[in-house]
N, C-alpha and C positions, 0 to 999 in steps of 0.2 A: 315617221320617226317616232318611236316609242318613248313617252317620258317615263322615267323611274321616279318614283318616289322614294325618298330615303326616310327609313324609320329613325325616329330620335334613339339615342343612345338610352338604356335604361338609367334612370337616376340610381345614384348609389344607395343601396338598400341597406339599412341600418341593421338589419336581421340577417345578414349573411351567415352561412354556416359556422365560420370562425368567431364572430363577434355573437352570435347564438350562444356557442357553446361556452364562451367565457362569460356571458350573461347569465347562463344557467349555473355555472359554478359560481359566480358572485351570489347569485339566489340561495344556493346550497349553503355557502358559507355563513350568509346571513340569517338562514333558519338555524344553522348549527350553533352559531353564537348566541342566539335567543334562548336556546334550551336551557332549561333551569339545571343546576348541578354541573355545568360543563365549564371547566377552567381552560379557557382558550389559550390565556397566556402561559398558564402551566404546558400546555400540549406545544406551543410554540418554543418554549425554552427546551423541553425535552426532544424535541427534532433538532434543535441548534446544538444541543450536547451531543446528541447522536453523531450529527456531522463532525463536530469537533473530535470526538473520539475516533472516527473514521480518518480524519485527517492526521491524527496523531499515530494511529496504526500505519498508516501508509508511511509517515516519515520514519516511523521505527524500522519498517521493512526496508525502505532505503538506505537509511545509515547501517543497517546488517549486511546487507548486499554490498554497498560501498567499502566497509571494513573487510568483508570477506575478499573482495576482487583486489584492495590495496595489498592485503597481507599475502595473498597468492603471488601478485607481481613482485613483493619484496622475496619472496621464496625463490621466484624464477630467477631474479638478478643474481641472489647469494647462490643458487646452483650453479649458474653459468660462470660466476667468478671462481667457484671451488672447481669446475672441470678445467678452466683454463689453467689455473695452477697445478692441477694433478697432470696435465698434459706437458706443462714446462717442466715439470720434476719427473716425467715418465723415463727419463734415459739415465743410464748409469748402472753400477754394480747391483744395487738395491733396490731396481726398479720394479721388479717383481713383487717384492716385499711391500713397497709403498703402494702399489695398485691394489693389492689385496687388503691391506688396510684401510684404503680409501674406499674400497667398495663395500667392505664392513660397516664402516662408519656413516657411509652414505646411505645403505639400507637402513640403518637404526635411526638416521635424521629424516629419512623419508617417512617412515613410521610415526615418529614424534610430529612432525609438520602435519601429516594426513589427519591425525589426533586434533591438533591446534585448529585446522580448518573446520573440522566436524564441530568442535566446541564452539567456534565462532558461528557458526550457521545455527546451531541449536541454540546458541543464547539470543541470537537475531529472531528466531522464531519464537521463542518464549517471551521476548519483550513485546511482540506484537500480539501474541495470545493473551499477555497480561492485560494490555489497553482493553481488547475486546471484551475480556471476561469482567474486568471492573465496570464497563460500560453495560454488559448486559445486568450485572448485580444491581447497579445504579436504576435501570430500566424497572426492574421487578420492584423495587422501592417506591419508584416514582408512580407504576402502574397500582400498588397498593393503596398510595395516597390518593390518587385520582378517583378511585373505586369507592373511596369511604364515603357513606352518606355526609350530606353537608346539613 
């Protein structure tokens, strides 16, 4: 009968690749902080403001899409109500004239509503771009400030 010897499980190594990578990053950050002329607090604030601007741009995009969808739904409800009214009034001696007038009004209203939806979409896109553009300008100003000799 052969005896088997078990090897003890290796002790946890504090320098496993994961902890080693974080340790390397930590050392890199420590060296970066100690560099003269580097305003770490300014850099951290810069990144915080970038994230805040990104969150605001996303909120603006969401609000724009939400407004567009809500208006589209309202238009659909109005259109269905008009169709029901047109169908109920489609009988009688002057039905053909009513249908022609209704069709003409429908085409005009469809064009107006398409324009309105396009304007809503354009406004939403403009709001998002304004947030991004403002942040880019702030970034340029911050970068100029950070690059000034101290």
